[in-house]
C-alpha positions as CSV (number, residue, x, y, z in Angstrom):
1,M,13.5,-51.7,-6.2
2,F,13.4,-54.7,-8.7
3,I,9.7,-54.4,-9.3
4,R,10.1,-50.7,-10.0
5,I,13.0,-51.3,-12.6
6,R,10.8,-54.0,-14.2
7,K,7.9,-51.8,-14.6
8,N,10.0,-49.0,-16.1
9,T,11.4,-51.5,-18.5
10,K,7.9,-52.6,-19.5
11,L,7.1,-48.8,-20.1
12,M,10.2,-48.1,-22.0
13,V,9.6,-51.1,-24.4
14,Q,5.9,-50.0,-24.9
15,K,7.2,-46.4,-25.7
16,F,9.7,-47.7,-28.1
17,R,7.0,-49.9,-30.0
18,V,4.8,-46.9,-30.2
19,A,7.8,-44.8,-31.5
20,R,8.7,-47.5,-34.1
21,N,5.1,-47.6,-35.3
22,V,5.1,-43.7,-35.9
23,L,8.5,-44.0,-37.9
24,I,7.3,-46.9,-40.1
25,K,3.7,-45.2,-40.3
26,R,1.8,-47.9,-38.4
27,H,-1.2,-47.5,-36.3
28,I,-0.6,-46.2,-32.8
29,L,-4.4,-45.6,-31.6
30,T,-7.4,-47.8,-31.4
31,I,-10.9,-47.0,-30.6
32,I,-13.0,-49.5,-28.8
33,D,-16.8,-49.6,-28.3
34,V,-17.2,-51.1,-25.0
35,T,-21.0,-51.0,-25.2
36,K,-23.9,-49.6,-27.2
37,L,-26.2,-49.1,-24.1
38,C,-27.0,-45.6,-23.5
39,N,-29.6,-44.1,-21.0
40,Q,-30.1,-40.9,-22.9
41,R,-32.3,-40.2,-26.0
42,C,-30.4,-37.7,-28.1
43,L,-32.2,-36.4,-31.3
44,M,-29.0,-36.7,-33.3
45,C,-28.0,-40.3,-32.3
46,N,-29.8,-43.5,-32.5
47,I,-27.6,-45.8,-30.9
48,W,-29.8,-46.4,-28.0
49,K,-32.4,-48.1,-30.5
50,T,-29.8,-50.9,-31.1
51,K,-29.3,-54.0,-29.2
52,S,-26.0,-54.3,-27.3
53,K,-24.0,-57.4,-26.9
54,D,-21.1,-56.2,-24.9
55,M,-17.6,-57.8,-25.2
56,P,-16.8,-60.0,-22.3
57,L,-14.0,-58.9,-19.9
58,E,-11.9,-61.9,-20.8
59,K,-12.0,-61.0,-24.6
60,I,-11.2,-57.4,-23.8
61,E,-8.1,-58.6,-21.9
62,R,-6.9,-60.7,-24.8
63,R,-7.4,-57.8,-27.2
64,A,-5.3,-55.5,-24.9
65,R,-2.4,-57.9,-24.8
66,Q,-2.6,-58.0,-28.6
67,L,-2.6,-54.3,-29.0
68,K,0.2,-53.7,-26.5
69,R,2.4,-56.3,-28.5
70,F,1.5,-54.6,-31.7
71,G,2.7,-51.2,-30.4
72,I,-0.8,-49.5,-30.0
73,G,0.0,-46.7,-27.3
74,Y,-3.3,-45.0,-27.0
75,V,-6.8,-46.6,-26.6
76,F,-10.1,-44.6,-26.7
77,L,-13.0,-46.4,-25.0
78,Q,-16.2,-45.2,-26.3
79,G,-19.8,-46.5,-27.1
80,G,-23.3,-45.5,-26.3
81,N,-22.4,-44.5,-22.7
82,P,-19.5,-46.5,-21.4
83,L,-20.2,-45.5,-17.8
84,V,-23.4,-47.8,-18.0
85,R,-21.1,-50.9,-17.9
86,R,-20.7,-52.1,-14.3
87,D,-17.2,-53.4,-15.1
88,I,-15.8,-50.2,-16.8
89,I,-13.2,-49.6,-14.1
90,R,-11.8,-52.8,-14.6
91,I,-11.7,-52.2,-18.3
92,I,-9.9,-48.8,-17.7
93,D,-7.5,-50.7,-15.7
94,I,-6.7,-53.2,-18.2
95,F,-5.5,-50.5,-20.5
């Protein structure tokens, strides 16, 4: 019971921060490129030609904590093809 209340409290605090950001016209959304790797060769995109230096998982965790404190409520994970990363499930769980 206590754990459930604590999770609900954290969720309420996060929603309050997002609502506050909307009211004072601060950012509520961020987009993170988790990789530039791509296994497709689309004609309109050249991202597969670039080298990818993926952000380590520890750095992503630190960024996620910072974004939550700032009141970011929505995170889009994108990149060349994010599913190419082996740890994409862990990254999704972080957010």
